[in-house]
C-alpha positions in Angstrom: -265.0 -47.7 2.6 -262.4 -44.9 2.3 -260.2 -44.5 -1.0 -257.2 -45.9 0.9 -258.8 -48.0 2.3 -260.0 -49.6 -0.6 -256.2 -49.2 -2.2 -254.6 -50.9 0.8 -257.2 -53.8 0.5 -256.2 -54.1 -3.4 -252.5 -54.5 -3.0 -253.2 -56.6 -0.1 -255.4 -58.9 -2.2 -252.6 -58.9 -4.5 -249.8 -59.6 -2.3 -251.6 -62.6 -0.6 -252.8 -63.9 -4.2 -249.0 -63.3 -5.5 -247.4 -65.5 -2.3 -250.2 -68.2 -3.3 -249.2 -68.4 -6.8 -245.4 -68.6 -6.4 -245.5 -71.1 -3.6 -247.7 -73.2 -5.4 -245.1 -73.4 -8.5 -242.0 -73.2 -6.2 -239.3 -75.2 -7.9 -241.2 -75.0 -11.3 -241.3 -71.1 -11.3 -237.2 -71.3 -9.9 -236.8 -73.3 -13.3 -238.7 -71.1 -15.5 -237.2 -67.4 -14.1 -233.5 -68.8 -13.8 -231.0 -67.8 -10.9 -231.3 -63.7 -10.1 -228.2 -63.6 -9.3 -226.5 -63.6 -12.8 -229.0 -60.6 -13.4 -228.0 -58.6 -10.4 -224.1 -59.1 -10.9 -224.3 -58.6 -14.6 -224.9 -54.7 -13.4 -221.3 -54.6 -11.7 -218.8 -55.7 -14.3 -219.9 -53.2 -16.6 -217.3 -50.3 -18.0 -218.8 -46.7 -17.7 -219.7 -46.3 -21.8 -222.3 -49.7 -21.1 -223.6 -48.5 -18.0 -224.3 -44.8 -19.6 -226.1 -46.9 -22.2 -228.2 -48.8 -19.8 -228.7 -45.4 -17.4 -230.4 -44.0 -21.3 -232.3 -47.2 -21.7 -233.9 -47.6 -18.4 -234.3 -43.4 -18.0 -236.6 -43.6 -21.3 -238.3 -46.7 -19.9 -238.9 -44.8 -16.4 -240.1 -41.6 -18.3 -242.7 -43.3 -20.6 -244.0 -45.3 -17.4 -244.3 -42.3 -15.4 -246.1 -40.5 -18.2 -248.4 -43.4 -18.5 -248.8 -43.4 -15.0 -249.8 -39.7 -15.2 -252.1 -39.9 -18.3 -253.8 -42.4 -16.3 -254.5 -40.3 -13.4 -256.0 -37.4 -15.9 -258.6 -40.4 -17.1 -262.4 -40.8 -15.0 -261.5 -44.0 -14.5 -258.0 -43.1 -12.3 -258.9 -44.3 -9.3 -259.8 -47.9 -10.6 -257.0 -48.2 -12.9 -254.7 -48.0 -9.8 -256.8 -49.8 -7.9 -255.9 -52.5 -10.6 -252.3 -51.7 -10.5 -251.8 -52.0 -7.3 -253.1 -55.3 -7.2 -250.6 -56.0 -9.7 -247.9 -54.6 -8.1 -248.8 -56.5 -5.3 -248.8 -59.7 -7.2 -245.3 -59.0 -8.6 -243.9 -58.0 -5.2 -244.6 -61.0 -3.2 -243.7 -63.3 -6.4 -240.4 -61.8 -6.8 -240.0 -61.7 -2.5 -240.9 -65.3 -2.7 -238.6 -66.6 -5.6 -235.6 -64.8 -3.5 -236.5 -66.6 -0.5 -236.6 -69.6 -2.3 -233.6 -69.3 -3.4 -231.7 -67.4 -0.6 -233.7 -68.6 2.0 -234.4 -66.1 4.5 -231.9 -64.0 3.8 -233.7 -63.4 0.3 -235.5 -60.5 1.7 -232.9 -58.5 2.2 -231.6 -59.1 -0.8 -235.0 -58.1 -2.6 -235.1 -55.0 -0.5 -231.3 -53.8 -1.5 -232.3 -54.9 -5.0 -234.7 -52.0 -4.9 -233.2 -49.6 -2.7 -232.7 -46.5 -3.2 -234.3 -45.9 -6.4 -237.7 -47.7 -5.1 -238.0 -44.6 -2.8 -238.1 -42.8 -6.0 -240.7 -45.1 -8.0 -242.7 -45.0 -4.8 -243.2 -41.0 -4.5 -243.6 -41.1 -8.4 -246.6 -43.7 -7.1 -248.0 -41.5 -4.3 -248.5 -38.3 -6.8 -250.4 -39.9 -8.9 -252.7 -42.1 -6.7 -253.0 -38.7 -4.7 -254.3 -37.3 -7.7 -256.4 -39.9 -8.9 -258.0 -40.0 -5.2 -258.3 -36.3 -5.2 -260.2 -36.5 -8.6 -257.9 -33.6 -9.8 -256.1 -33.3 -13.4 -252.4 -33.3 -12.7 -252.0 -30.9 -15.4 -249.6 -29.0 -13.5 -246.6 -28.6 -14.9 -244.7 -28.7 -11.7 -246.5 -31.8 -10.8 -245.3 -33.2 -13.9 -241.3 -31.7 -13.5 -241.4 -33.4 -9.8 -242.3 -37.1 -11.4 -240.0 -36.5 -14.0 -237.3 -35.3 -11.7 -237.8 -38.3 -9.6 -237.9 -40.6 -12.6 -234.4 -39.3 -14.1 -232.7 -39.6 -10.1 -234.6 -43.3 -9.4 -233.1 -44.5 -13.1 -230.0 -42.8 -11.9 -229.7 -44.6 -8.5 -230.6 -47.6 -10.0 -228.0 -48.0 -12.7 -225.2 -46.5 -10.9 -225.4 -46.6 -6.7 -227.7 -49.7 -6.7 -224.8 -52.5 -8.2 -222.4 -50.9 -6.1 -224.8 -51.8 -2.7 -225.7 -55.0 -4.3 -222.1 -55.7 -4.6 -222.1 -56.3 -0.5 -224.2 -59.2 -0.7 
């Protein structure tokens, strides 16, 4: 089985498991998580200083995650590590979509898409860089790869804090 087929299978298995888990918990899961609208609408009422502090926090978090992803790509167990992370990402992705769908009906899928757009494209680019490095079994030691990943993390965090709340305000 090729690397990409196994990666797809890991992600699909995570999505399947996350969907089943979230649907089995249903109402109990909604009660534990709370209503997501408050989280997304809280970013809309921030002033510029609060938003700047939030961006600094999000930027630090995303750079930390990007660095850990790059370090994982440099290990001998990179392919297995990214398969495990893909399963986890699929699981969480499916669980969140189910929660949004339980809260908002079919519109939950649209709400989820807007909640990860446009910054999700930047983070998907980072994921592709590190997964490709793990697949090729090449150390991502080149400075240009790290700079590109850092740029995508900075751009993604900017879009997440400054642009995404504007998009969500249209819902």
